Backbone bond lengths (Angstrom), bond angles and torsions (degrees), N, CA, C in turn:
res aa  C-N    CA-C-N  psi(-1)  N-CA   C-N-CA  omega(-1)  CA-C   N-CA-C  phi
1 X - - - 1.461 - - 1.523 110.78 -
2 X 1.320 115.80 148.05 1.452 119.45 174.30 1.526 109.99 -76.33
3 X 1.328 115.09 153.53 1.465 121.56 -177.80 1.521 108.98 -121.65
4 X 1.330 116.78 117.29 1.462 121.54 174.60 1.519 108.78 -90.62
5 X 1.331 115.95 128.98 1.462 121.78 -179.76 1.524 108.77 -116.46
6 X 1.336 116.15 117.05 1.459 121.76 -178.76 1.515 108.35 -82.12
7 X 1.339 116.13 104.72 1.467 120.54 -168.22 1.521 112.45 -132.48
8 X 1.340 117.29 36.58 1.457 118.40 -174.49 1.505 116.66 -119.41
9 X 1.343 117.86 4.31 1.461 120.48 -176.47 1.515 113.53 -72.33
10 X 1.347 114.88 166.88 1.465 120.82 -175.55 1.527 113.54 -80.66
11 X 1.341 117.94 -29.85 1.463 119.81 -179.44 1.514 113.11 63.66
12 X 1.339 116.82 47.42 1.468 120.71 -173.21 1.523 113.59 -68.16
13 X 1.334 118.39 -23.23 1.463 120.16 -177.41 1.530 112.62 -83.16
14 X 1.317 116.06 -0.77 1.461 119.67 176.29 1.527 107.87 -132.58
15 X 1.324 114.64 46.48 1.457 122.84 -172.23 1.521 112.81 -58.83
16 X 1.336 116.93 -26.37 1.467 119.28 179.16 1.524 111.13 -57.31
17 X 1.344 117.33 -30.83 1.459 121.99 -176.36 1.519 113.31 -105.18
18 X 1.332 117.06 -21.01 1.467 119.37 -169.70 1.522 114.36 -105.77
19 X 1.310 117.79 9.04 1.459 118.64 178.13 1.523 111.27 -64.57
20 X 1.326 116.34 -34.57 1.462 120.11 -175.93 1.527 113.55 -117.71
21 X 1.329 118.52 3.44 1.458 121.27 178.13 1.528 109.11 -154.22
22 X 1.333 117.58 154.23 1.466 119.66 178.66 1.521 110.50 -71.78
23 X 1.319 116.47 154.09 1.463 120.24 -177.05 1.526 113.18 -55.92
24 X 1.345 120.48 -38.96 1.468 119.04 178.37 1.527 114.23 -61.09
25 X 1.340 116.78 -14.27 1.466 120.21 179.07 1.525 112.45 -99.64
26 X 1.318 117.67 6.32 1.463 120.74 172.65 1.525 107.88 -71.76
27 X 1.318 116.51 133.70 1.465 120.49 -171.06 1.520 112.58 -80.77
28 X 1.332 114.52 140.32 1.462 123.54 164.39 1.519 104.77 -117.17
29 X 1.300 116.62 110.28 1.453 119.87 -169.24 1.519 109.37 70.31
30 X 1.316 116.85 -131.56 1.461 121.00 -176.38 1.532 113.08 -99.12
31 X 1.345 117.02 6.60 1.455 120.90 -177.41 1.532 109.69 -131.92
32 X 1.341 117.16 152.03 1.469 120.02 175.61 1.528 110.74 -63.07
33 X 1.316 116.68 152.83 1.463 119.82 177.96 1.520 110.36 -58.60
34 X 1.329 117.32 -30.52 1.461 121.05 177.16 1.528 110.98 -58.62
35 X 1.327 118.02 -40.12 1.462 122.02 178.28 1.523 110.84 -62.20
36 X 1.321 117.51 -41.78 1.462 121.17 179.86 1.528 110.58 -60.26
37 X 1.334 116.39 -41.62 1.464 120.50 178.80 1.526 110.12 -64.59
38 X 1.321 116.25 -45.77 1.463 121.21 179.81 1.526 110.79 -63.00
39 X 1.308 116.60 -39.12 1.475 120.76 179.94 1.526 110.28 -63.57
40 X 1.328 116.90 -35.96 1.466 120.58 177.62 1.526 110.76 -64.78
41 X 1.330 116.85 -45.81 1.465 119.95 178.25 1.524 111.02 -63.11
42 X 1.324 116.41 -40.86 1.458 120.32 -179.32 1.524 111.28 -62.21
43 X 1.324 116.84 -33.08 1.460 121.28 177.20 1.520 111.11 -55.73
44 X 1.334 116.16 -34.45 1.462 121.14 -178.54 1.533 112.06 -96.01
45 X 1.335 116.37 13.46 1.450 120.97 172.28 1.512 115.86 92.06
46 X 1.325 118.14 9.62 1.466 121.46 -177.08 1.528 108.60 -108.00
47 X 1.341 115.07 105.74 1.458 120.80 -170.44 1.526 113.44 -123.76
48 X 1.327 117.56 10.55 1.463 121.24 175.56 1.521 108.30 -103.88
49 X 1.322 116.23 110.25 1.457 121.21 -172.54 1.527 111.15 -114.13
50 X 1.319 114.80 138.14 1.463 122.02 171.98 1.524 106.81 -118.91
51 X 1.327 115.85 107.82 1.462 120.83 -177.82 1.524 108.82 -92.08
52 X 1.318 115.79 114.98 1.467 122.52 -178.40 1.522 108.17 -87.98
53 X 1.320 116.27 90.11 1.462 121.86 -172.47 1.525 111.74 -90.08
54 X 1.320 114.66 162.54 1.461 121.15 178.39 1.513 109.75 -155.64
55 X 1.332 116.55 -98.35 1.462 121.74 179.02 1.527 110.31 -57.43
56 X 1.330 115.45 127.03 1.469 122.28 -179.66 1.530 112.21 51.57
57 X 1.315 115.51 37.58 1.456 119.52 -178.45 1.514 113.39 -62.22
58 X 1.328 116.75 -22.75 1.464 119.21 -179.95 1.528 111.86 -64.18
59 X 1.339 116.88 -25.74 1.468 120.13 177.89 1.522 109.79 -67.80
60 X 1.322 116.76 -41.21 1.467 121.30 177.79 1.518 110.04 -66.11
61 X 1.333 116.28 -43.85 1.458 120.91 179.98 1.533 111.44 -58.66
62 X 1.313 115.58 -48.15 1.458 119.34 -178.31 1.517 111.63 -65.36
63 X 1.320 116.95 -39.37 1.461 120.53 -177.22 1.527 110.94 -61.10
64 X 1.330 117.08 -45.94 1.460 118.71 -177.24 1.526 112.27 -81.39
65 X 1.323 117.44 -28.42 1.457 119.54 175.60 1.524 111.05 -66.14
66 X 1.325 116.46 -35.65 1.467 121.73 -178.43 1.521 111.97 -107.73
67 X 1.330 116.61 24.46 1.466 120.52 -170.69 1.527 112.87 -55.91
68 X 1.329 116.89 -47.96 1.470 119.53 -176.07 1.528 111.38 -61.46
69 X 1.330 117.23 -44.94 1.462 119.21 -177.45 1.525 112.32 -71.56
70 X 1.336 117.27 -27.91 1.456 120.84 178.93 1.532 112.20 -77.62
71 X 1.324 116.44 -21.46 1.464 120.13 -173.08 1.527 113.38 -124.09
72 X 1.316 116.41 23.67 1.461 119.04 -178.64 1.522 110.69 -152.77
73 X 1.332 115.86 151.68 1.461 119.56 163.74 1.525 107.03 -69.72
74 X 1.330 117.22 145.41 1.461 118.72 178.61 1.519 110.72 -149.29
75 X 1.327 114.79 162.12 1.457 122.32 177.46 1.517 108.79 -124.86
76 X 1.325 116.52 132.86 1.454 121.50 175.96 1.521 108.19 -136.38
77 X 1.331 117.32 136.78 1.456 121.84 176.64 1.521 108.72 -93.31
78 X 1.297 115.50 107.46 1.459 120.59 -175.46 1.518 111.18 -67.80
79 X 1.314 116.39 137.78 1.447 122.28 175.86 1.509 115.43 79.45
80 X 1.337 118.11 -3.15 1.465 120.53 -178.00 1.528 112.23 -108.90
81 X 1.297 117.83 -46.98 1.458 121.18 179.92 1.513 108.67 -159.74
82 X 1.319 116.13 171.56 1.454 120.89 178.07 1.524 111.74 -95.54
83 X 1.319 116.05 6.62 1.460 119.03 -178.64 1.527 110.13 -70.70
84 X 1.333 115.17 133.07 1.460 121.63 179.37 1.522 108.28 -119.44
85 X 1.315 116.33 134.22 1.452 121.23 176.63 1.517 108.69 -104.12
86 X 1.335 116.38 119.38 1.459 121.08 179.14 1.525 108.91 -95.54
87 X 1.328 116.03 142.84 1.458 120.44 -172.02 1.528 113.57 -107.45
88 X 1.316 118.40 -1.14 1.459 121.27 -177.77 1.525 111.20 -103.88
89 X 1.325 115.99 152.60 1.455 122.01 168.22 1.530 107.40 -89.84
90 X 1.311 115.93 130.50 1.457 119.74 -174.98 1.529 111.54 -98.18
91 X 1.346 116.11 126.70 1.463 120.91 172.49 1.527 110.35 -62.27
92 X 1.318 115.92 -25.49 1.449 121.48 -173.41 1.535 113.28 -88.54
93 X 1.324 116.70 11.97 1.458 120.36 -179.77 1.530 109.68 -56.44
94 X 1.324 116.05 130.39 1.458 120.45 179.67 1.514 114.89 94.42
95 X 1.335 116.97 -7.81 1.460 118.79 176.21 1.533 109.18 -68.22
96 X 1.314 115.99 139.27 1.463 121.72 173.30 1.525 107.56 -117.35
97 X 1.317 116.64 116.97 1.463 121.42 -172.93 1.525 110.30 -118.06
98 X 1.313 116.11 119.10 1.457 122.41 173.57 1.522 108.25 -107.35
99 X 1.316 116.82 125.48 1.470 121.17 176.85 1.522 107.73 -109.96
100 X 1.326 116.76 122.00 1.452 121.13 -178.30 1.524 110.48 -122.74
101 X 1.327 116.01 135.96 1.463 121.84 179.62 1.519 108.98 -83.28
102 X 1.333 117.17 111.34 1.457 121.05 -178.66 1.529 112.76 -103.54
103 X 1.335 116.81 5.66 1.460 120.08 176.51 1.512 113.29 97.57
104 X 1.314 115.82 141.32 1.461 120.39 -174.79 1.517 113.12 -67.46
105 X 1.331 118.02 -36.19 1.463 121.30 -174.79 1.523 113.18 -95.87
106 X 1.317 118.26 -1.67 1.459 121.59 -176.32 1.527 110.99 -68.02
107 X 1.328 115.53 142.85 1.464 120.71 179.18 1.529 109.94 -90.33
108 X 1.333 116.18 176.01 1.460 121.59 -170.18 1.530 113.60 -57.93
109 X 1.322 117.60 -48.18 1.458 120.13 179.60 1.514 112.04 -65.21
110 X 1.325 116.04 -37.57 1.455 120.66 177.57 1.510 111.89 -64.66
111 X 1.319 117.31 -36.63 1.468 120.55 178.23 1.530 110.56 -63.47
112 X 1.322 116.54 -42.20 1.458 119.80 176.57 1.527 110.90 -63.50
113 X 1.333 115.88 -45.56 1.463 120.89 -178.35 1.527 111.14 -59.21
114 X 1.322 116.47 -43.11 1.463 120.68 -179.01 1.533 112.57 -71.21
115 X 1.324 117.21 -15.77 1.468 121.16 -178.13 1.522 112.40 -101.48
116 X 1.327 117.78 4.89 1.468 121.00 -171.05 1.524 113.18 -59.94
117 X 1.332 118.44 -31.50 1.468 119.33 -178.30 1.523 112.11 -66.75
118 X 1.338 116.48 -22.04 1.466 119.73 178.48 1.529 111.81 -91.56
119 X 1.322 116.88 -14.41 1.459 121.08 -176.54 1.527 112.65 -94.27
120 X 1.317 116.10 -14.39 1.455 119.88 174.67 1.513 113.57 75.63
121 X 1.329 115.54 -163.16 1.465 122.46 -175.26 1.514 112.65 -111.09
122 X 1.312 116.48 12.56 1.461 120.74 -179.75 1.528 110.33 -103.75
123 X 1.307 115.86 170.22 1.458 121.15 174.27 1.526 108.93 -61.62
124 X 1.333 116.31 140.32 1.467 120.17 -179.45 1.522 110.76 -138.69
125 X 1.306 115.08 165.26 1.458 123.06 178.87 1.517 109.45 -100.76
126 X 1.318 116.21 157.04 1.463 119.91 -178.34 1.520 109.78 -155.35
127 X 1.326 116.56 141.74 1.459 120.18 173.29 1.516 109.83 -156.64
128 X 1.322 114.70 173.76 1.455 121.91 178.29 1.534 109.63 -84.41
129 X 1.328 116.02 155.66 1.452 120.30 -177.11 1.507 114.34 -90.67
130 X 1.343 117.61 24.38 1.467 118.66 -176.68 1.522 113.73 -145.48
131 X 1.335 117.64 21.09 1.459 119.97 -179.42 1.512 111.94 -132.03
132 X 1.322 117.25 136.31 1.460 122.68 -177.34 1.522 110.50 -114.99
133 X 1.327 116.11 143.70 1.456 120.80 -176.93 1.523 109.88 -155.77
134 X 1.331 115.32 160.66 1.459 120.93 172.94 1.530 110.73 -102.25
135 X 1.322 116.64 21.77 1.462 121.12 -178.57 1.532 110.48 -59.75
136 X 1.311 116.49 140.25 1.459 122.94 178.78 1.526 108.03 -83.70
137 X 1.316 116.86 102.32 1.465 122.13 -176.04 1.522 111.16 -60.57
138 X 1.317 117.70 -36.59 1.467 120.33 179.90 1.522 111.07 -62.73
139 X 1.335 117.20 -38.63 1.461 120.54 178.73 1.528 111.18 -68.71
140 X 1.332 116.88 -35.30 1.462 120.23 177.16 1.534 109.63 -64.10
141 X 1.326 116.45 -42.78 1.464 120.72 179.73 1.526 110.75 -65.73
142 X 1.319 116.89 -43.47 1.471 119.95 178.55 1.522 110.62 -60.78
143 X 1.322 116.88 -41.40 1.462 121.00 178.07 1.526 110.03 -62.05
144 X 1.334 116.36 -43.24 1.464 120.80 179.62 1.530 110.83 -60.61
145 X 1.294 116.44 -44.89 1.463 120.31 -179.95 1.525 111.64 -65.27
146 X 1.325 116.59 -30.15 1.460 120.26 -175.23 1.520 112.87 -71.76
147 X 1.337 117.70 -29.52 1.468 118.84 -175.55 1.523 114.09 -99.26
148 X 1.320 118.43 -19.71 1.452 120.84 173.85 1.515 116.13 73.12
149 X 1.319 118.37 12.11 1.462 121.53 178.91 1.534 110.24 -84.04
150 X 1.331 116.26 175.56 1.461 120.92 -178.34 1.519 111.91 -73.03
151 X 1.337 116.82 -36.88 1.467 119.07 -170.35 1.520 112.76 -138.80
152 X 1.332 113.88 143.83 1.464 122.29 170.50 1.522 108.43 -123.19
153 X 1.316 116.03 134.40 1.465 122.28 178.22 1.526 108.43 -121.95
154 X 1.318 116.62 128.77 1.459 119.56 174.98 1.527 109.39 -75.76
155 X 1.325 115.66 132.05 1.463 121.52 -179.09 1.526 109.90 -119.47
156 X 1.329 116.03 142.53 1.464 121.49 178.93 1.514 109.51 -133.13
157 X 1.313 115.16 160.64 1.466 121.08 172.10 1.530 107.14 -99.76
158 X 1.325 118.40 111.44 1.464 120.19 -175.65 1.517 112.32 -68.57
159 X 1.318 114.74 151.01 1.467 120.91 176.18 1.524 108.57 -80.57
160 X 1.312 116.49 135.03 1.459 121.54 178.34 1.524 110.87 -62.94
161 X 1.321 116.38 144.89 1.463 119.79 176.71 1.520 111.79 -70.24
162 X 1.334 116.67 -19.39 1.462 120.95 -173.97 1.527 110.52 -126.62
163 X 1.321 115.68 154.25 1.446 120.99 172.86 1.524 110.72 -73.00
164 X 1.337 116.16 159.41 1.464 122.20 -178.30 1.530 109.12 -108.55
165 X 1.326 114.96 134.24 1.460 121.21 176.61 1.526 108.65 -108.61
166 X 1.333 116.86 125.38 1.463 121.78 176.00 1.529 108.46 -90.44
167 X 1.348 116.08 121.63 1.464 121.17 -176.11 1.526 109.83 -118.01
168 X 1.324 116.52 128.92 1.461 121.82 178.97 1.530 110.62 -78.88
169 X 1.326 115.93 170.29 1.474 121.02 -178.05 1.521 113.09 -60.13
170 X 1.314 116.98 -30.21 1.463 119.86 -179.38 1.526 112.63 -85.77
171 X 1.335 116.75 3.23 1.460 120.51 179.30 1.508 114.79 93.87
172 X 1.312 118.31 -6.72 1.462 120.21 179.60 1.527 110.13 -75.14
173 X 1.314 114.53 145.88 1.472 120.72 179.26 1.518 108.46 -91.60
174 X 1.330 115.29 121.34 1.460 119.64 -176.49 1.524 113.05 -93.29
175 X 1.331 116.87 -27.42 1.466 117.48 -178.72 1.519 110.95 -166.90
176 X 1.326 114.46 162.48 1.459 122.76 173.20 1.530 107.93 -117.92
177 X 1.296 116.17 143.58 1.460 120.91 173.11 1.520 107.67 -129.39
178 X 1.319 117.06 114.92 1.456 122.10 -173.56 1.523 111.78 -78.78
179 X 1.327 116.52 109.78 1.467 124.86 174.02 1.533 112.57 44.19
180 X 1.330 117.08 66.69 1.471 119.84 -179.95 1.524 111.65 -73.32
181 X 1.330 116.25 164.62 1.456 120.40 172.26 1.524 109.18 -75.05
182 X 1.322 116.02 145.94 1.454 120.54 179.10 1.522 109.77 -73.98
183 X 1.319 116.39 165.73 1.454 120.79 178.04 1.527 111.51 -79.78
184 X 1.332 116.74 -28.95 1.450 120.53 -177.14 1.525 112.72 -83.53
185 X 1.337 115.65 163.84 1.459 122.21 179.78 1.519 110.06 -110.99
186 X 1.335 116.20 146.44 1.461 120.61 178.48 1.537 109.67 -129.88
187 X 1.316 114.88 164.27 1.456 122.30 178.39 1.529 110.03 -71.82
188 X 1.335 116.41 120.37 1.469 120.93 178.55 1.521 111.63 -105.52
189 X 1.347 116.83 3.90 1.455 118.83 -175.43 1.511 109.90 80.83
190 X 1.331 118.01 -141.68 1.458 123.27 -177.65 1.524 109.74 48.74
191 X 1.335 113.90 60.45 1.453 122.66 -178.94 1.526 111.52 -85.54
192 X 1.337 114.81 158.65 1.456 122.81 162.60 1.524 105.87 -125.35
193 X 1.330 117.14 127.35 1.461 121.78 -177.38 1.527 110.59 -124.80
194 X 1.321 115.81 133.96 1.454 119.92 163.93 1.522 107.82 -75.17
195 X 1.325 117.49 158.96 1.461 121.19 -178.29 1.531 112.48 -60.49
196 X 1.335 117.66 -19.72 1.459 120.80 179.00 1.525 112.18 -64.04
197 X 1.332 117.19 -12.99 1.466 119.96 177.58 1.518 111.30 -56.49
198 X 1.330 117.17 -29.97 1.469 119.99 -177.22 1.527 112.33 -68.36
199 X 1.333 117.19 -17.45 1.471 120.17 174.68 1.524 111.22 -70.02
200 X 1.317 117.11 -16.59 1.459 122.43 -177.28 1.530 112.09 -103.93
201 X 1.322 116.93 0.96 1.461 121.60 -174.54 1.520 111.50 -116.70
202 X 1.321 115.52 156.84 1.459 122.41 167.46 1.524 107.60 -147.50
203 X 1.314 117.74 -177.60 1.459 120.84 -174.54 1.524 113.72 -65.35
204 X 1.323 117.65 -16.97 1.467 121.27 -177.71 1.528 113.07 -108.34
205 X 1.313 117.60 7.33 1.465 120.88 -174.46 1.520 113.22 -68.46
206 X 1.314 114.77 141.20 1.463 122.13 164.89 1.520 105.48 -103.80
207 X 1.297 117.22 108.61 1.459 122.53 -171.61 1.522 112.24 -49.13
208 X 1.337 116.13 -41.99 1.457 120.87 -172.97 1.530 112.78 -76.23
209 X 1.311 117.92 -10.53 1.461 120.59 -178.80 1.524 111.36 -97.56
210 X 1.314 117.78 -107.98 1.459 120.80 -172.50 1.529 114.46 -59.73
211 X 1.331 120.35 -45.19 1.478 118.64 -178.14 1.531 113.44 -57.63
212 X 1.331 117.84 -52.42 1.464 119.52 -179.54 1.527 111.09 -67.59
213 X 1.325 116.73 -35.53 1.460 120.03 177.82 1.523 111.34 -63.56
214 X 1.326 116.34 -42.96 1.462 120.36 179.52 1.528 110.76 -66.38
215 X 1.327 116.74 -42.25 1.457 119.93 177.09 1.523 110.96 -59.78
216 X 1.328 116.24 -39.72 1.459 120.83 178.79 1.526 111.19 -63.86
217 X 1.315 116.78 -44.90 1.475 121.02 -179.90 1.525 111.44 -62.73
218 X 1.320 116.24 -32.69 1.466 120.66 -179.34 1.528 112.43 -90.38
219 X 1.341 116.50 8.59 1.464 122.28 -179.87 1.525 111.62 58.29
220 X 1.343 115.69 41.68 1.460 121.74 -179.89 1.532 112.32 -117.61
221 X 1.327 116.63 13.68 1.466 121.33 -179.37 1.517 109.49 -128.22
222 X 1.323 115.96 125.29 1.459 121.56 -179.73 1.520 110.05 -121.11
223 X 1.333 115.84 152.38 1.465 121.22 -179.00 1.521 110.90 -108.95
224 X 1.325 115.32 128.47 1.455 121.26 169.97 1.524 106.87 -95.61
225 X 1.323 117.12 114.38 1.460 121.09 -176.23 1.531 110.25 -83.09
226 X 1.324 114.43 123.23 1.467 120.72 179.75 1.524 109.26 -114.93
227 X 1.326 116.28 117.76 1.465 121.11 -178.80 1.520 112.87 -95.94
228 X 1.315 116.77 1.76 1.452 120.01 -178.74 1.511 113.28 -87.53
229 X 1.317 115.31 -150.33 1.466 121.85 -173.82 1.523 111.44 -79.43
230 X 1.316 115.00 139.60 1.470 122.30 171.44 1.526 107.64 -156.50
231 X 1.337 115.72 132.36 1.458 120.17 -179.50 1.518 110.39 -149.46
232 X 1.331 117.64 116.82 1.465 119.44 173.32 1.522 109.96 -81.00
233 X 1.328 116.67 166.19 1.456 121.39 175.54 1.529 107.71 -117.95
234 X 1.318 115.86 79.10 1.459 120.98 -177.41 1.523 113.31 -98.02
235 X 1.323 117.45 -21.08 1.460 121.34 -174.28 1.527 110.37 -132.47
236 X 1.321 114.85 166.72 1.468 119.92 177.11 1.523 110.21 -62.93
237 X 1.317 117.43 -36.57 1.467 120.96 178.70 1.528 110.84 -61.85
238 X 1.333 116.55 -41.91 1.460 120.06 179.67 1.526 111.62 -69.94
239 X 1.325 116.76 -35.27 1.458 119.77 175.05 1.528 110.51 -61.89
240 X 1.323 116.26 -43.14 1.467 121.23 178.75 1.523 110.74 -63.28
241 X 1.336 116.98 -42.70 1.462 121.51 178.82 1.530 111.28 -59.27
242 X 1.322 117.07 -46.76 1.464 120.82 -179.16 1.520 111.33 -63.18
243 X 1.323 116.63 -39.70 1.464 119.96 179.01 1.521 111.38 -68.28
244 X 1.312 117.59 -36.56 1.464 120.51 177.90 1.523 110.87 -65.78
245 X 1.325 116.91 -41.33 1.461 120.74 178.45 1.518 110.87 -63.78
246 X 1.335 116.16 -42.04 1.463 119.58 -179.83 1.532 110.91 -66.09
247 X 1.321 116.47 -42.17 1.469 121.06 -178.90 1.531 111.70 -65.54
248 X 1.329 116.82 -29.89 1.464 120.99 -179.19 1.529 112.21 -84.91
249 X 1.331 116.50 0.04 1.463 122.49 -177.60 1.522 111.31 60.23
250 X 1.336 116.17 33.66 1.456 121.64 178.67 1.528 111.36 -125.88
251 X 1.324 115.87 31.41 1.471 120.13 -176.92 1.527 110.35 -71.13
252 X 1.322 119.25 113.22 1.473 120.62 -176.70 1.517 114.14 -63.93
253 X 1.345 116.35 -24.91 1.464 119.77 -177.58 1.536 112.70 -80.92
254 X 1.328 117.67 -8.55 1.458 120.62 -178.12 1.520 109.76 -77.61
255 X 1.331 116.20 85.73 1.461 121.65 -177.57 1.528 111.82 -92.83
256 X 1.329 117.07 -4.00 1.463 120.42 -178.99 1.525 111.83 -93.37
C-alpha cells in the first residue's frame, strides 16, 4: 500500500528547530523524524511514500533528491563525468518517494485531497510527519479489512504530563502514580483509508474536523486501539526526549 505522510505544517510550538525547516525534518539522532516514520512503515513492507509537503517543502525535496550523497561516503572524479560512486549499502533500497507541494497554508485534509493523483484508487495508509509509535501496521490493516468501512484511525491513551497523587478523606496521601495513561482515547494518526475518503475532502478540509466527523456519523470510521508506545514531537521537551531515547538505544518505536 502507498503511504501518505502529512508533512507541511508550520510547527510553531517548536520554533527553535522549525524556523528554517519543517517539523518532519527535525532530526532524531542522525535522521529526520520523517525517516523514522518511513522506516517503521518499510518494516511492514510499505515502501511507496507520498510526502504531502508545504512549509519549507524545499528542505524535504533536497533531502530526498540528494539522499545518497547526504547519507553515504562517495567518490566523484571532478572534471571528467557526473558519475558518483556510493560506498554504503542503503537500508532504504527500494523505497519510492514522491514529494508533492500542497501549499504552505493548506490544512491536513486539503493536503490529502491535493495529493490524490499520486495515491491512486486503492486503499492507502496515512499518518502525520511528527509522531512515532511501535504500532503494528499489519494488524491495523487487517483490522481495516475486517470491518469494511471507509476509514480506520489508530487511537491511543496519552500519558499524563504529571504524576497522580491519591489523597484520602482525611488529607493523607496514600500513593503516587508516576505519569499514568489517561482513561480517554485520542487520535494518534496511522490511518487506513479507502479511496472513498476523497468524497469527504476538498482543498480546504481539516481532516480531523468535518471529514472524520462525517465519517463517524455515517458509521464509516473505526478505531484501532493501540496500547503500546506513541509519542508526538510537538515541543522542544519532546524533541529532547526522543533524542535521548534514541541515543540510549532504547527507542520504543524502533521496530526494525
